[in-house]
C-alpha positions as CSV (number, residue, x, y, z in Angstrom):
1,M,35.1,11.1,-18.9
2,I,37.3,13.9,-17.6
3,L,40.7,13.6,-15.6
4,H,40.7,16.6,-13.1
5,L,44.1,17.6,-12.0
6,I,44.4,19.0,-8.6
7,Q,47.5,20.7,-7.7
8,N,47.2,22.5,-4.4
9,S,45.9,21.4,-1.0
10,P,42.2,22.7,0.1
11,E,44.0,24.8,2.6
12,Q,45.8,26.7,-0.1
13,N,42.6,27.2,-2.5
14,S,39.1,25.8,-3.1
15,A,40.2,23.8,-6.3
16,L,39.3,20.6,-4.8
17,K,36.1,21.8,-3.3
18,T,35.0,23.2,-6.8
19,C,36.0,20.6,-8.8
20,L,33.7,17.9,-6.5
21,R,30.9,20.2,-7.7
22,Y,31.5,19.2,-11.3
23,A,33.3,15.8,-11.2
24,A,31.1,12.9,-12.3
25,Q,31.4,9.3,-11.2
26,A,33.2,8.2,-14.5
27,D,35.7,10.8,-14.0
28,C,39.1,10.3,-12.4
29,I,40.9,12.8,-9.9
30,L,44.4,13.1,-9.8
31,L,46.1,14.7,-6.7
32,T,49.5,16.0,-7.6
33,G,51.8,18.4,-5.3
34,N,50.4,19.7,-2.1
35,A,46.9,18.3,-3.1
36,V,48.0,15.0,-1.8
37,N,47.9,16.4,1.7
38,C,44.1,16.2,2.0
39,L,44.3,12.6,2.1
40,L,45.5,13.0,5.5
41,K,42.0,14.5,6.3
42,Q,39.2,12.4,7.1
43,D,36.4,14.8,5.9
44,W,38.3,14.9,2.5
45,V,39.0,11.1,2.3
46,T,35.2,10.6,3.1
47,Q,34.2,13.1,0.1
48,L,36.4,11.6,-2.2
49,N,35.5,8.0,-1.5
50,A,32.8,8.3,-4.2
51,Y,35.4,9.1,-6.9
52,N,38.2,7.5,-8.7
53,V,41.0,9.2,-6.8
54,I,44.9,8.7,-7.7
55,A,47.8,10.3,-6.2
56,L,51.1,11.0,-7.9
57,Q,53.6,8.9,-6.5
58,E,56.5,11.3,-6.5
59,D,54.6,14.0,-4.7
60,V,53.5,11.5,-1.9
61,N,57.2,10.4,-1.5
62,A,58.3,13.8,-1.5
63,R,56.2,14.9,1.5
64,G,57.2,11.6,3.4
65,L,53.6,10.2,3.2
66,T,54.2,6.8,1.7
67,S,53.4,4.9,4.8
68,L,50.3,7.0,5.6
69,L,48.8,6.8,2.2
70,N,49.9,3.2,1.3
71,D,46.1,2.4,0.7
72,V,45.8,5.3,-2.1
73,K,46.4,4.2,-5.6
74,Q,49.4,5.9,-6.9
75,I,50.9,6.3,-10.1
76,N,54.4,7.6,-11.8
77,Y,54.8,10.2,-14.2
78,D,54.7,7.8,-17.3
79,D,51.4,6.5,-15.9
80,F,50.2,10.2,-15.6
81,V,51.0,10.5,-19.3
82,S,49.0,7.5,-20.4
83,L,46.3,8.3,-17.9
84,S,45.9,11.9,-19.5
85,L,45.6,10.3,-23.2
86,K,42.8,7.9,-21.9
87,F,40.5,10.7,-21.0
88,N,38.6,13.0,-23.4
89,K,39.6,16.1,-21.3
90,V,42.1,17.0,-18.8
91,I,40.9,20.0,-16.5
92,S,43.7,21.5,-14.2
93,W,42.2,23.0,-11.3
């Protein structure tokens, strides 16, 4: 099981697109930084529906997206540390 850490929005680079080529159903995709913005676009939401996707709450709040992304599972930094220890590998894209 792998924790995939995505930090940039799809408009900034191809990290999310590349990640989805390699991610397995048992993996988790954690969206941080500008990557949380992809959850505002339906095409990305549709692609991510097949995966366990989590957003970093602090980054969602910092971008004023709390009310728009209230249906997305969000975690804080402490949860992020715990999550990273749960998985065999962490890949930062």
